[in-house]
VONU-929501 format. One record per residue (C-alpha): y, x, z; chain. Coordinates in steps of 0.02 Angstrom, whole numbers. Example, Ala and Ser with C-alpha at 12.3 -4.5 7.8 and 13.67 -1.06 7.14 Angstrom:
<recs>
-225 / 615 / 390 / A
-53 / 684 / 357 / A
</recs>
This chain:
<recs>
3907 / 3446 / 5720 / A
3847 / 3497 / 5891 / A
3761 / 3357 / 6003 / A
3709 / 3359 / 6172 / A
3534 / 3418 / 6235 / A
3503 / 3220 / 6275 / A
3514 / 3171 / 6109 / A
3410 / 3330 / 6035 / A
3272 / 3261 / 6164 / A
3288 / 3087 / 6082 / A
3284 / 3144 / 5918 / A
3113 / 3257 / 5942 / A
3043 / 3113 / 6047 / A
3066 / 2974 / 5918 / A
3003 / 3085 / 5771 / A
2844 / 3161 / 5846 / A
2783 / 3023 / 5970 / A
2875 / 2847 / 5868 / A
2837 / 2970 / 5697 / A
3001 / 2878 / 5651 / A
3072 / 2952 / 5482 / A
3231 / 3031 / 5479 / A
3316 / 2869 / 5397 / A
3255 / 2764 / 5532 / A
3319 / 2887 / 5668 / A
3481 / 2905 / 5584 / A
3496 / 2705 / 5579 / A
3455 / 2676 / 5753 / A
3543 / 2821 / 5846 / A
3713 / 2835 / 5720 / A
3665 / 3013 / 5668 / A
3711 / 3079 / 5518 / A
3524 / 3128 / 5429 / A
3591 / 3313 / 5407 / A
3612 / 3333 / 5594 / A
3424 / 3265 / 5623 / A
3359 / 3383 / 5498 / A
3450 / 3529 / 5572 / A
3394 / 3475 / 5743 / A
3196 / 3456 / 5662 / A
3239 / 3632 / 5570 / A
3285 / 3730 / 5725 / A
3119 / 3644 / 5821 / A
3006 / 3754 / 5705 / A
2980 / 3613 / 5577 / A
2984 / 3681 / 5403 / A
3084 / 3572 / 5263 / A
2944 / 3513 / 5173 / A
2844 / 3456 / 5315 / A
2997 / 3339 / 5390 / A
2943 / 3152 / 5374 / A
3086 / 3085 / 5261 / A
3075 / 2912 / 5165 / A
2996 / 2916 / 5008 / A
3122 / 2966 / 4862 / A
3110 / 2945 / 4671 / A
3118 / 3141 / 4651 / A
2940 / 3157 / 4741 / A
2831 / 3129 / 4594 / A
2933 / 3285 / 4502 / A
2931 / 3401 / 4657 / A
2780 / 3499 / 4615 / A
2850 / 3494 / 4415 / A
3019 / 3571 / 4477 / A
2944 / 3700 / 4619 / A
2840 / 3747 / 4470 / A
2985 / 3776 / 4372 / A
3115 / 3855 / 4503 / A
2973 / 3987 / 4553 / A
2943 / 4049 / 4368 / A
3133 / 4019 / 4322 / A
3251 / 4040 / 4500 / A
3401 / 4041 / 4431 / A
3394 / 3898 / 4310 / A
3558 / 3783 / 4335 / A
3527 / 3619 / 4418 / A
3585 / 3532 / 4266 / A
3456 / 3581 / 4149 / A
3332 / 3546 / 4278 / A
3396 / 3385 / 4280 / A
3392 / 3364 / 4077 / A
3199 / 3421 / 4101 / A
3151 / 3286 / 4224 / A
3252 / 3159 / 4138 / A
3139 / 3183 / 3985 / A
3007 / 3146 / 4091 / A
3061 / 2986 / 4168 / A
3193 / 3035 / 4309 / A
3277 / 2891 / 4344 / A
3407 / 2925 / 4462 / A
3584 / 3004 / 4467 / A
3649 / 3189 / 4421 / A
3758 / 3193 / 4590 / A
3603 / 3172 / 4705 / A
3487 / 3266 / 4606 / A
3600 / 3418 / 4621 / A
3593 / 3388 / 4812 / A
3410 / 3370 / 4832 / A
3374 / 3529 / 4705 / A
3506 / 3625 / 4837 / A
3390 / 3587 / 4975 / A
3231 / 3636 / 4865 / A
3291 / 3806 / 4795 / A
3217 / 3966 / 4851 / A
3327 / 4064 / 4933 / A
3330 / 4259 / 4915 / A
3284 / 4379 / 5073 / A
3435 / 4433 / 5167 / A
3488 / 4613 / 5123 / A
3500 / 4749 / 5239 / A
3627 / 4888 / 5243 / A
3642 / 5040 / 5303 / A
3799 / 5093 / 5403 / A
3886 / 5220 / 5302 / A
3967 / 5358 / 5384 / A
4096 / 5491 / 5319 / A
4157 / 5657 / 5381 / A
4333 / 5674 / 5422 / A
4479 / 5706 / 5293 / A
4328 / 5646 / 5167 / A
4352 / 5486 / 5092 / A
4483 / 5339 / 5078 / A
4461 / 5175 / 5000 / A
4578 / 5084 / 4904 / A
4598 / 4893 / 4839 / A
4734 / 4763 / 4790 / A
4766 / 4599 / 4912 / A
4837 / 4450 / 4832 / A
4953 / 4377 / 4956 / A
5029 / 4223 / 4851 / A
5179 / 4225 / 4748 / A
5388 / 4258 / 4793 / A
5519 / 4154 / 4689 / A
5655 / 4266 / 4638 / A
5782 / 4170 / 4557 / A
5680 / 4073 / 4421 / A
5550 / 4198 / 4426 / A
5385 / 4158 / 4508 / A
5300 / 4344 / 4535 / A
5136 / 4392 / 4612 / A
5137 / 4465 / 4794 / A
4996 / 4622 / 4780 / A
4961 / 4719 / 4927 / A
4892 / 4908 / 4897 / A
4812 / 4956 / 5037 / A
4708 / 5129 / 5068 / A
4623 / 5161 / 5245 / A
4541 / 5329 / 5289 / A
4377 / 5304 / 5303 / A
4337 / 5420 / 5464 / A
4494 / 5358 / 5557 / A
4518 / 5207 / 5492 / A
4713 / 5226 / 5478 / A
4792 / 5095 / 5351 / A
4920 / 5127 / 5220 / A
4991 / 4961 / 5159 / A
5123 / 4942 / 5047 / A
5195 / 4765 / 4934 / A
5227 / 4768 / 4752 / A
5275 / 4626 / 4634 / A
5137 / 4679 / 4505 / A
4984 / 4780 / 4500 / A
4997 / 4874 / 4346 / A
4958 / 5062 / 4342 / A
5140 / 5127 / 4393 / A
5137 / 5018 / 4552 / A
4950 / 5080 / 4562 / A
4998 / 5256 / 4570 / A
5155 / 5233 / 4670 / A
5037 / 5157 / 4803 / A
4943 / 5304 / 4800 / A
5083 / 5436 / 4817 / A
5158 / 5333 / 4966 / A
4999 / 5333 / 5043 / A
4974 / 5512 / 5032 / A
5145 / 5548 / 5090 / A
5098 / 5438 / 5238 / A
4944 / 5525 / 5295 / A
5039 / 5706 / 5256 / A
4884 / 5746 / 5161 / A
4763 / 5690 / 5025 / A
4566 / 5634 / 5036 / A
4423 / 5726 / 4953 / A
4356 / 5569 / 4880 / A
4435 / 5408 / 4849 / A
4326 / 5247 / 4820 / A
4385 / 5116 / 4691 / A
4337 / 4929 / 4648 / A
4304 / 4924 / 4454 / A
4469 / 4887 / 4416 / A
4560 / 4923 / 4241 / A
4673 / 5043 / 4328 / A
4526 / 5154 / 4389 / A
4381 / 5113 / 4254 / A
4396 / 5057 / 4077 / A
4218 / 5050 / 4033 / A
4051 / 5036 / 4112 / A
3880 / 5045 / 4070 / A
3765 / 5070 / 4206 / A
3813 / 5241 / 4285 / A
3906 / 5289 / 4109 / A
4078 / 5274 / 4173 / A
4250 / 5284 / 4048 / A
4372 / 5316 / 4171 / A
4565 / 5266 / 4142 / A
4640 / 5434 / 4072 / A
4793 / 5394 / 4177 / A
4691 / 5407 / 4343 / A
4611 / 5550 / 4286 / A
4768 / 5655 / 4269 / A
4841 / 5576 / 4419 / A
4668 / 5636 / 4512 / A
4692 / 5804 / 4459 / A
4867 / 5819 / 4502 / A
4815 / 5785 / 4675 / A
4642 / 5867 / 4652 / A
4551 / 5708 / 4733 / A
4364 / 5640 / 4644 / A
4394 / 5472 / 4605 / A
4238 / 5370 / 4632 / A
4190 / 5194 / 4571 / A
4088 / 5083 / 4676 / A
3937 / 4997 / 4597 / A
3958 / 4835 / 4493 / A
3942 / 4679 / 4619 / A
3909 / 4805 / 4775 / A
4080 / 4770 / 4887 / A
3973 / 4823 / 5045 / A
4024 / 5011 / 4977 / A
4201 / 4989 / 5018 / A
4181 / 4875 / 5179 / A
4317 / 4973 / 5268 / A
4458 / 4931 / 5154 / A
4399 / 4758 / 5124 / A
4398 / 4714 / 5313 / A
4565 / 4817 / 5317 / A
4632 / 4687 / 5195 / A
4569 / 4533 / 5302 / A
4651 / 4625 / 5455 / A
4809 / 4633 / 5351 / A
4799 / 4452 / 5317 / A
4756 / 4388 / 5493 / A
4863 / 4506 / 5604 / A
5008 / 4564 / 5506 / A
5069 / 4429 / 5355 / A
4998 / 4271 / 5445 / A
5172 / 4194 / 5486 / A
5295 / 4317 / 5440 / A
5463 / 4284 / 5376 / A
5554 / 4423 / 5282 / A
5706 / 4426 / 5162 / A
5627 / 4519 / 5007 / A
5497 / 4634 / 4959 / A
5599 / 4772 / 5042 / A
5625 / 4701 / 5210 / A
5421 / 4643 / 5202 / A
5368 / 4830 / 5166 / A
5498 / 4893 / 5313 / A
5383 / 4796 / 5436 / A
5236 / 4861 / 5352 / A
5268 / 5045 / 5395 / A
5319 / 4970 / 5577 / A
5164 / 4886 / 5590 / A
5032 / 5025 / 5516 / A
5119 / 5120 / 5644 / A
5127 / 5033 / 5784 / A
4986 / 4879 / 5790 / A
4865 / 4931 / 5671 / A
4895 / 5134 / 5729 / A
4862 / 5073 / 5928 / A
4694 / 4965 / 5895 / A
4523 / 5058 / 5946 / A
4438 / 5170 / 5830 / A
4275 / 5083 / 5770 / A
4202 / 5259 / 5772 / A
4243 / 5268 / 5956 / A
4319 / 5144 / 6042 / A
4385 / 5237 / 6192 / A
4502 / 5318 / 6068 / A
4651 / 5249 / 5965 / A
4659 / 5239 / 5773 / A
4805 / 5357 / 5787 / A
4718 / 5480 / 5906 / A
4574 / 5510 / 5763 / A
4703 / 5518 / 5635 / A
4783 / 5659 / 5714 / A
4639 / 5749 / 5733 / A
4565 / 5705 / 5553 / A
4733 / 5764 / 5487 / A
4712 / 5931 / 5465 / A
4558 / 5899 / 5370 / A
4635 / 5828 / 5212 / A
4703 / 5926 / 5058 / A
4873 / 5968 / 5055 / A
4998 / 5887 / 4937 / A
5065 / 5977 / 4791 / A
5253 / 6038 / 4778 / A
5274 / 5931 / 4660 / A
5264 / 5730 / 4642 / A
5181 / 5650 / 4492 / A
5277 / 5555 / 4370 / A
5209 / 5373 / 4422 / A
5379 / 5276 / 4364 / A
5330 / 5142 / 4214 / A
5359 / 5213 / 4031 / A
5390 / 5075 / 3901 / A
5468 / 5085 / 3722 / A
5574 / 4938 / 3662 / A
5647 / 4885 / 3515 / A
5834 / 4853 / 3544 / A
5890 / 4700 / 3411 / A
6052 / 4652 / 3333 / A
6149 / 4624 / 3512 / A
6158 / 4770 / 3649 / A
6035 / 4715 / 3760 / A
5847 / 4775 / 3768 / A
5701 / 4637 / 3837 / A
5612 / 4729 / 3974 / A
5507 / 4637 / 4113 / A
5587 / 4447 / 4068 / A
5769 / 4515 / 4079 / A
5908 / 4603 / 3971 / A
5976 / 4744 / 3996 / A
6139 / 4804 / 3913 / A
6137 / 4972 / 3808 / A
6303 / 5047 / 3711 / A
6337 / 4942 / 3555 / A
6287 / 5103 / 3439 / A
6090 / 5101 / 3482 / A
6083 / 4910 / 3402 / A
5912 / 4916 / 3299 / A
5846 / 5061 / 3371 / A
5693 / 5102 / 3494 / A
5732 / 5167 / 3658 / A
5612 / 5208 / 3792 / A
5628 / 5143 / 3954 / A
5580 / 5237 / 4112 / A
5561 / 5100 / 4272 / A
5532 / 5123 / 4450 / A
5532 / 4991 / 4576 / A
5717 / 4978 / 4595 / A
5789 / 5072 / 4430 / A
5797 / 5051 / 4240 / A
5841 / 5203 / 4150 / A
5849 / 5183 / 3949 / A
5849 / 5349 / 3860 / A
5877 / 5380 / 3682 / A
5749 / 5540 / 3671 / A
5794 / 5653 / 3804 / A
5967 / 5566 / 3822 / A
6023 / 5449 / 3948 / A
6114 / 5305 / 3879 / A
6117 / 5182 / 4019 / A
6045 / 5150 / 4203 / A
6025 / 4993 / 4270 / A
5978 / 4919 / 4446 / A
5815 / 4837 / 4428 / A
5821 / 4645 / 4427 / A
5666 / 4532 / 4481 / A
5738 / 4368 / 4408 / A
5689 / 4305 / 4229 / A
5815 / 4257 / 4096 / A
5952 / 4364 / 4165 / A
6079 / 4480 / 4081 / A
6123 / 4648 / 4175 / A
6251 / 4730 / 4096 / A
6360 / 4888 / 4100 / A
6547 / 4833 / 4078 / A
6593 / 4973 / 3973 / A
6457 / 4941 / 3860 / A
6518 / 4753 / 3819 / A
6700 / 4804 / 3824 / A
6687 / 4938 / 3691 / A
6598 / 4819 / 3566 / A
6711 / 4666 / 3609 / A
6858 / 4783 / 3569 / A
6783 / 4805 / 3390 / A
6758 / 4611 / 3374 / A
6899 / 4490 / 3382 / A
6791 / 4330 / 3414 / A
6686 / 4429 / 3546 / A
6789 / 4375 / 3689 / A
6770 / 4188 / 3655 / A
6566 / 4202 / 3655 / A
6575 / 4344 / 3813 / A
6674 / 4216 / 3911 / A
6556 / 4075 / 3882 / A
6392 / 4186 / 3901 / A
6459 / 4227 / 4066 / A
6478 / 4052 / 4108 / A
6315 / 3981 / 4056 / A
6220 / 4127 / 4143 / A
6327 / 4105 / 4301 / A
6346 / 3912 / 4321 / A
6202 / 3804 / 4293 / A
6306 / 3644 / 4225 / A
6419 / 3745 / 4126 / A
6334 / 3716 / 3956 / A
6356 / 3530 / 3978 / A
6527 / 3545 / 4023 / A
6582 / 3636 / 3878 / A
6484 / 3529 / 3773 / A
6581 / 3384 / 3831 / A
6755 / 3474 / 3823 / A
6713 / 3503 / 3646 / A
6667 / 3308 / 3612 / A
6836 / 3274 / 3689 / A
6915 / 3402 / 3560 / A
6994 / 3521 / 3684 / A
7013 / 3689 / 3635 / A
6865 / 3805 / 3681 / A
6968 / 3962 / 3685 / A
7081 / 3921 / 3801 / A
6981 / 3796 / 3913 / A
6848 / 3952 / 3899 / A
6983 / 4068 / 3978 / A
7042 / 3951 / 4112 / A
6866 / 3932 / 4197 / A
6834 / 4134 / 4181 / A
6987 / 4167 / 4284 / A
6944 / 4013 / 4408 / A
6781 / 4089 / 4429 / A
6854 / 4265 / 4451 / A
6980 / 4182 / 4596 / A
6851 / 4059 / 4683 / A
6689 / 4117 / 4645 / A
6521 / 4044 / 4589 / A
6457 / 3925 / 4721 / A
6627 / 3825 / 4731 / A
6639 / 3843 / 4536 / A
6465 / 3756 / 4518 / A
6524 / 3633 / 4629 / A
6688 / 3585 / 4556 / A
6605 / 3570 / 4379 / A
6473 / 3452 / 4431 / A
6612 / 3342 / 4518 / A
6732 / 3347 / 4346 / A
6574 / 3294 / 4232 / A
6537 / 3143 / 4371 / A
6697 / 3087 / 4352 / A
6690 / 3124 / 4153 / A
6841 / 3239 / 4154 / A
6787 / 3404 / 4073 / A
6946 / 3505 / 4080 / A
6998 / 3662 / 4172 / A
7132 / 3561 / 4278 / A
6990 / 3441 / 4357 / A
6914 / 3590 / 4417 / A
7060 / 3681 / 4459 / A
7085 / 3530 / 4577 / A
6915 / 3502 / 4644 / A
6928 / 3699 / 4692 / A
7092 / 3667 / 4783 / A
7018 / 3503 / 4864 / A
6861 / 3611 / 4931 / A
7001 / 3744 / 5007 / A
7100 / 3603 / 5089 / A
6942 / 3541 / 5188 / A
6891 / 3709 / 5230 / A
7072 / 3744 / 5291 / A
7071 / 3903 / 5183 / A
7221 / 3984 / 5091 / A
7217 / 3981 / 4901 / A
7166 / 4140 / 4823 / A
7285 / 4255 / 4721 / A
7259 / 4199 / 4555 / A
7372 / 4324 / 4473 / A
7331 / 4504 / 4508 / A
7431 / 4624 / 4406 / A
7315 / 4769 / 4417 / A
7200 / 4662 / 4307 / A
7312 / 4648 / 4178 / A
7316 / 4818 / 4062 / A
7456 / 4769 / 3936 / A
7571 / 4736 / 4112 / A
7511 / 4903 / 4162 / A
7544 / 4995 / 4006 / A
7726 / 4913 / 3996 / A
7871 / 5055 / 3999 / A
8029 / 4977 / 4064 / A
8178 / 5084 / 4029 / A
8310 / 5087 / 4169 / A
8482 / 5031 / 4111 / A
8633 / 5152 / 4128 / A
8744 / 5112 / 4282 / A
8902 / 5174 / 4187 / A
8912 / 5044 / 4081 / A
8966 / 4929 / 4224 / A
9103 / 5047 / 4280 / A
9184 / 5009 / 4124 / A
9170 / 4822 / 4128 / A
9258 / 4842 / 4317 / A
9414 / 4938 / 4221 / A
9424 / 4819 / 4099 / A
9430 / 4676 / 4214 / A
9560 / 4772 / 4326 / A
9687 / 4807 / 4161 / A
9677 / 4604 / 4139 / A
</recs>
């Protein structure tokens, strides 16, 4: 709270001339006692010399100060228990406040400004930017940030996790963006870089060591609790948070990353370089770029690799979702190679399936041929297949089918008709029509069909082509033999004779 010079002079006059205590001045002037103490402290009066109303803690101050001098990190809770044993009757909350005023403060530490040579060093860290919701999944939004220590050139890329494969992918994208590799990379003591540390003895993550050997840079973790040693990337993350991410809208992570690339090459590159404010970061970076280590000819395999056991159904679970595999691989262990956009499933060196990666949860990502081959061997598979598709596509489908079964309707026919309506009208209209049928307590496909027709009438849309011959395999394979036309000539002759 800022106060006027007139009020400041009035506080000092009452204190020095009238000898009023802090509480009296606070009551008479209507100013908080903390503000009065600050004014007196700014005037050069030591805190322990300020005249305040006597407190019940006063008899224990000498004991408290002596204890804190010998044990400066002793908690207020332990001090409170000690003075309570010696007769203190005050409450714990007020005691904590008083201890915060009397506890000795460590002397401020000064730091040298660290300077680096061009192309010598870059600093790396993760930044957490909240969460994004994808379907039913809530994923963390993590920003990989690398900044060149000399030019302050920033590379920024967002991921939906902070795993090792994303960590290495961020490095590769940064090296490609910079057109080279710095000689030294500074890391925090995160598990992707350091597995164990005892003083100066460091056990690096072996994956990171292999990655560093491939790109020929030196990984160097900063000292524990020494964030100032990588202050450039800390400030870069704050700069990203304030100047890029604040109030920004995006469709998905790919859109956000496209905007991040444009920002790094635009606004972030055009800002003045802290080492020489007469030049831009981009200008200094172009001078630094040729000092970087050249990129190797082949990239490092940074995709995620995981062994997964397939159960009795032709799906394997990876990252909250189920991906289909050929049914002959059930009860087998397969290997998943995953990038940010694709999931490849291998049996040894043989690729058995490839899917687009899904970041939702509890979803079934399928290849139709995997399921069709299994359905051909299982007569009852079509019913369960249809019900499974409905419940995964329509949120109220399970309740609808349960209500239909309770009425005694044939589930096979009901499911078949609902699947046909789903193919014709789409999931959004089906969901609305099925909810309307449930609300009217009519869990029958005809009620859903009427609801769908009403929706089309309201929008003045034509009905869909509900019977497409190209979708029916039996009709397409049907062979029709043309009749001999000469038989009709015989009939004509017979009629003439009559």
